[in-house]
C-alpha positions as CSV (number, residue, x, y, z in Angstrom):
1,X,0.4,0.7,0.5
2,X,1.6,3.8,-0.6
3,X,2.1,6.1,1.6
4,X,-0.9,8.3,-0.5
5,X,-3.0,5.3,0.9
6,X,-1.6,5.1,4.9
7,X,-1.9,9.3,4.8
8,X,-5.4,8.7,3.8
9,X,-6.1,6.8,6.0
10,X,-4.2,7.9,8.9
11,X,-5.9,11.1,9.3
12,X,-9.8,9.9,8.7
13,X,-11.2,10.1,12.0
14,X,-8.5,12.9,12.1
15,X,-11.0,15.1,9.0
16,X,-13.8,13.7,10.7
17,X,-13.1,14.9,14.3
18,X,-12.3,18.4,13.0
19,X,-15.5,18.8,11.1
20,X,-18.4,21.0,12.2
21,X,-21.1,18.6,14.1
22,X,-24.0,19.7,11.9
23,X,-22.0,19.0,8.4
24,X,-20.4,16.1,9.9
25,X,-22.8,13.5,8.6
26,X,-23.0,15.0,5.1
27,X,-18.9,15.4,4.9
28,X,-19.1,11.5,6.6
29,X,-20.7,10.5,3.5
30,X,-18.7,11.6,1.0
31,X,-15.8,10.4,3.1
32,X,-16.9,7.0,3.2
33,X,-18.3,7.1,-1.0
34,X,-14.6,8.3,-2.1
35,X,-13.4,5.0,0.1
36,X,-15.6,3.4,-1.6
37,X,-13.8,3.5,-4.1
38,X,-10.7,3.5,-3.4
39,X,-11.5,0.3,-1.9
40,X,-13.5,-1.3,-5.4
41,X,-10.9,0.1,-7.9
42,X,-8.3,0.8,-6.0
43,X,-6.4,-1.2,-3.2
44,X,-6.9,-4.4,-1.6
45,X,-9.3,-4.5,0.8
46,X,-7.7,-6.5,3.2
47,X,-4.4,-4.7,3.3
48,X,-6.7,-1.6,3.9
49,X,-9.0,-2.7,6.8
50,X,-5.2,-4.3,8.1
51,X,-3.5,-0.6,7.8
52,X,-6.3,1.1,9.8
53,X,-7.0,-1.4,12.3
54,X,-3.0,-1.3,12.9
55,X,-3.2,3.2,12.9
56,X,-6.1,3.0,14.9
57,X,-6.3,1.3,18.3
58,X,-9.6,1.2,19.3
59,X,-10.8,0.8,15.3
60,X,-13.2,-2.6,14.5
61,X,-12.9,-3.4,10.9
62,X,-16.8,-4.7,10.5
63,X,-18.4,-1.8,11.9
64,X,-16.3,0.6,8.9
65,X,-16.9,-2.1,5.6
66,X,-20.5,-2.2,7.0
67,X,-20.9,1.7,7.2
68,X,-18.7,2.2,3.7
69,X,-21.0,-1.3,1.8
70,X,-24.5,0.6,3.2
71,X,-23.4,3.6,1.1
72,X,-22.9,2.3,-1.7
73,X,-25.6,1.5,-4.5
74,X,-26.0,-2.2,-5.8
75,X,-23.7,-2.1,-9.0
76,X,-21.0,-1.0,-6.4
77,X,-22.2,-3.7,-3.4
78,X,-22.0,-6.1,-6.6
79,X,-19.1,-5.5,-7.6
80,X,-17.8,-6.2,-3.9
81,X,-18.9,-8.8,-3.4
82,X,-17.7,-10.4,-6.7
83,X,-14.0,-9.5,-5.7
84,X,-14.4,-11.7,-1.7
85,X,-15.2,-14.3,-4.7
86,X,-12.2,-13.4,-6.2
87,X,-10.6,-13.8,-3.1
88,X,-11.7,-17.2,-2.4
89,X,-10.8,-18.6,-5.9
90,X,-7.7,-17.6,-5.3
91,X,-7.2,-18.9,-1.0
92,X,-8.2,-22.2,-2.6
93,X,-6.1,-22.7,-5.7
94,X,-6.4,-19.9,-8.1
95,X,-9.1,-20.7,-11.7
96,X,-6.6,-22.2,-13.4
97,X,-6.6,-25.0,-11.0
98,X,-10.1,-25.1,-10.5
99,X,-11.1,-25.3,-14.0
100,X,-8.8,-28.5,-14.3
101,X,-10.9,-30.5,-12.0
102,X,-13.4,-32.5,-14.0
103,X,-14.6,-34.7,-11.5
104,X,-14.1,-35.0,-7.5
105,X,-14.6,-38.2,-5.4
106,X,-15.4,-36.9,-1.5
107,X,-15.9,-40.2,1.1
108,X,-17.1,-38.0,4.1
109,X,-17.6,-40.3,8.1
110,X,-19.9,-38.8,10.1
111,X,-21.9,-39.2,13.1
112,X,-26.1,-38.8,12.8
113,X,-27.8,-39.2,16.5
114,X,-25.2,-41.5,17.3
115,X,-25.6,-43.7,14.3
116,X,-22.6,-44.4,12.1
117,X,-22.9,-42.6,8.4
118,X,-20.9,-42.9,5.3
119,X,-21.3,-40.5,2.4
120,X,-19.7,-40.8,-1.3
121,X,-20.0,-37.7,-3.4
122,X,-19.2,-38.1,-7.5
123,X,-19.1,-35.1,-9.3
124,X,-18.6,-35.5,-13.0
125,X,-18.4,-31.5,-14.5
126,X,-20.1,-29.5,-15.2
127,X,-23.3,-30.2,-13.1
128,X,-23.8,-33.9,-12.2
129,X,-23.9,-35.7,-9.1
130,X,-24.4,-39.1,-7.0
131,X,-24.6,-38.8,-3.8
132,X,-24.8,-42.2,-1.8
133,X,-25.7,-41.8,2.0
134,X,-25.6,-45.2,3.7
135,X,-26.9,-45.6,7.8
136,X,-27.4,-48.4,9.5
137,X,-28.5,-51.1,6.9
138,X,-30.1,-48.4,4.8
139,X,-28.7,-47.0,1.7
140,X,-30.1,-43.2,0.0
141,X,-28.7,-42.5,-3.5
142,X,-29.3,-39.0,-4.8
143,X,-28.4,-38.5,-9.3
144,X,-28.5,-35.7,-10.9
145,X,-28.0,-35.4,-14.7
146,X,-27.9,-32.9,-15.9
147,X,-31.0,-31.8,-15.6
148,X,-33.4,-34.5,-14.1
149,X,-33.3,-36.0,-10.7
150,X,-34.1,-39.2,-8.6
151,X,-33.9,-39.7,-5.0
152,X,-33.4,-44.4,-4.6
153,X,-34.3,-45.7,-0.8
154,X,-33.2,-49.0,-1.2
155,X,-35.5,-50.3,-4.1
156,X,-37.6,-47.4,-3.6
157,X,-37.5,-44.7,-6.9
158,X,-38.5,-41.1,-6.4
159,X,-37.9,-38.5,-9.3
160,X,-36.7,-35.4,-7.7
161,X,-39.2,-32.2,-8.9
162,X,-39.7,-28.5,-8.0
163,X,-37.4,-26.5,-5.0
164,X,-35.9,-29.4,-4.6
165,X,-34.5,-29.9,-8.1
166,X,-33.8,-26.2,-8.5
167,X,-31.3,-26.8,-5.7
168,X,-29.5,-29.8,-6.5
169,X,-28.5,-28.7,-9.7
170,X,-27.1,-26.1,-8.1
171,X,-25.3,-28.4,-5.3
172,X,-24.0,-29.8,-8.2
173,X,-21.9,-27.1,-10.6
174,X,-18.9,-27.7,-10.2
175,X,-17.6,-24.6,-11.1
176,X,-21.1,-22.8,-9.6
177,X,-17.9,-20.3,-7.3
178,X,-16.1,-19.1,-10.6
179,X,-18.8,-17.5,-11.9
180,X,-22.8,-18.0,-9.6
181,X,-24.1,-15.1,-12.5
182,X,-23.6,-17.3,-15.3
183,X,-25.6,-19.8,-13.6
184,X,-28.9,-17.2,-13.3
185,X,-27.9,-16.0,-9.5
186,X,-27.7,-12.8,-7.7
187,X,-24.6,-11.9,-5.7
188,X,-25.1,-9.3,-3.3
189,X,-22.4,-8.3,0.1
190,X,-24.4,-8.6,3.1
191,X,-22.4,-7.0,5.7
192,X,-20.0,-8.8,8.5
193,X,-20.2,-11.3,10.5
194,X,-18.6,-12.5,13.4
195,X,-18.1,-16.9,13.3
196,X,-16.1,-18.4,15.7
197,X,-14.4,-15.3,16.7
198,X,-13.5,-14.0,13.7
199,X,-14.9,-11.3,11.2
200,X,-16.0,-12.9,8.2
201,X,-17.5,-10.9,4.7
202,X,-21.1,-12.3,3.7
203,X,-22.3,-13.5,0.0
204,X,-25.5,-13.5,-0.3
205,X,-27.0,-15.9,-3.7
206,X,-30.9,-16.1,-4.7
207,X,-31.6,-18.9,-6.3
208,X,-34.2,-18.2,-9.4
209,X,-37.0,-19.7,-7.3
210,X,-36.5,-17.3,-4.4
211,X,-34.3,-19.2,-1.7
212,X,-31.1,-17.4,-0.5
213,X,-28.0,-18.9,0.5
214,X,-25.2,-17.0,2.7
215,X,-21.8,-17.8,2.6
216,X,-19.1,-16.2,4.9
217,X,-15.8,-16.1,4.0
218,X,-12.9,-15.5,6.1
219,X,-11.5,-12.0,6.0
220,X,-8.2,-13.3,6.6
221,X,-8.0,-16.4,4.5
222,X,-10.6,-16.4,2.3
223,X,-12.0,-19.3,2.9
224,X,-15.6,-19.9,3.1
225,X,-16.4,-21.2,7.0
226,X,-19.8,-21.3,6.7
227,X,-22.7,-22.0,4.5
228,X,-26.1,-20.9,5.7
229,X,-29.2,-22.0,2.6
230,X,-33.0,-22.4,2.3
231,X,-34.1,-25.4,2.2
232,X,-37.9,-25.4,1.0
233,X,-39.6,-28.3,1.6
234,X,-43.4,-28.7,1.1
235,X,-43.4,-28.2,5.0
236,X,-42.0,-24.7,5.1
237,X,-38.5,-23.2,4.5
238,X,-35.3,-24.5,7.1
239,X,-32.5,-23.3,7.0
240,X,-29.8,-25.5,6.6
241,X,-26.3,-24.3,8.2
242,X,-22.6,-25.6,7.3
243,X,-19.4,-25.2,9.2
244,X,-16.1,-25.8,7.1
245,X,-12.0,-26.2,9.0
246,X,-9.4,-27.5,9.2
247,X,-8.4,-27.1,4.9
248,X,-5.8,-28.8,3.5
249,X,-4.0,-29.4,0.1
250,X,-5.1,-31.6,-2.3
251,X,-3.6,-31.8,-5.7
252,X,-3.3,-28.4,-5.7
253,X,-6.9,-27.1,-4.3
254,X,-7.8,-26.9,-0.7
255,X,-10.7,-28.0,1.4
256,X,-12.4,-28.7,3.7
257,X,-11.4,-32.4,6.1
258,X,-14.2,-30.8,8.7
259,X,-17.7,-30.1,8.6
260,X,-20.4,-29.2,10.9
261,X,-24.1,-28.7,9.8
262,X,-27.1,-28.2,11.8
263,X,-30.4,-28.8,9.8
264,X,-33.3,-28.2,12.3
265,X,-33.0,-29.2,15.8
266,X,-30.2,-31.8,14.1
267,X,-26.2,-31.2,14.8
268,X,-24.3,-33.5,12.2
269,X,-20.8,-33.9,12.6
270,X,-18.1,-35.2,9.4
271,X,-15.1,-36.0,8.5
272,X,-13.3,-36.1,5.3
273,X,-12.3,-39.9,4.5
274,X,-10.3,-38.6,1.1
275,X,-11.2,-36.5,-2.0
276,X,-9.6,-37.8,-4.9
277,X,-9.9,-35.6,-8.4
278,X,-9.7,-36.7,-12.2
279,X,-10.0,-40.5,-11.7
280,X,-12.1,-41.1,-14.8
281,X,-15.9,-40.8,-13.3
282,X,-18.0,-43.0,-16.0
283,X,-21.0,-41.0,-17.1
284,X,-23.0,-44.8,-15.8
285,X,-22.9,-43.4,-12.6
286,X,-25.2,-41.0,-13.0
287,X,-27.6,-42.7,-15.8
288,X,-31.2,-41.9,-15.0
289,X,-33.2,-44.1,-16.8
């Protein structure tokens, strides 16, 4: 960060404090608008916040960022959200490495209400998904072949439709976070929150059916630490909250290996046992007759 930016930051509060009380609010608005321009187009956000924090001991980074964002229009808001996602993609390995992944197999072990659970996710680019869930003697399969969805519990088959199909279709897109708007998602920055004692950017994704997905990205690392999804069912809308931790490198991409999920009054804990990429998954895995 150049000396010019450091001078501006170090004198931010001095300018506010010396302004006549009657004009202070109006003056702050212009200062904030100018700061937004700097943040959005000229300087790195995390470096900007870090410099202010080190200059002013009593400075609250979440307070200033929330103040900044509330004064900007939807276009600049959208740009800020995109910047957060770009930083996330860079933090986990970069766009080039992500686009190299043609398929992925994820093996998960967990505990659901005291019962050992195993889940296997098979994903194939661009948007095919097979999810096998084994709880005790019961096995459930959820398949998305790129357009249709099907649920199979033991020998019982059920077509997936409506809002459940919409959610499944987005869960299946491997490159969704590279460009959410390409897939008709609305993108918005929605403030900051404290997640496990750390400041996180809250990015809101709105699906075509109106369902809202909040994604929380750590300000320091750029990694996703939580998401909160609307689960729309005939019984109503439920929140599914998932926390991510223990990030590790797998062939150039950083993945979370610890996942905790809350759905209704259920709390689920999962450990990722293995992640394999580019194994050459056959199309037959995603076949729906």
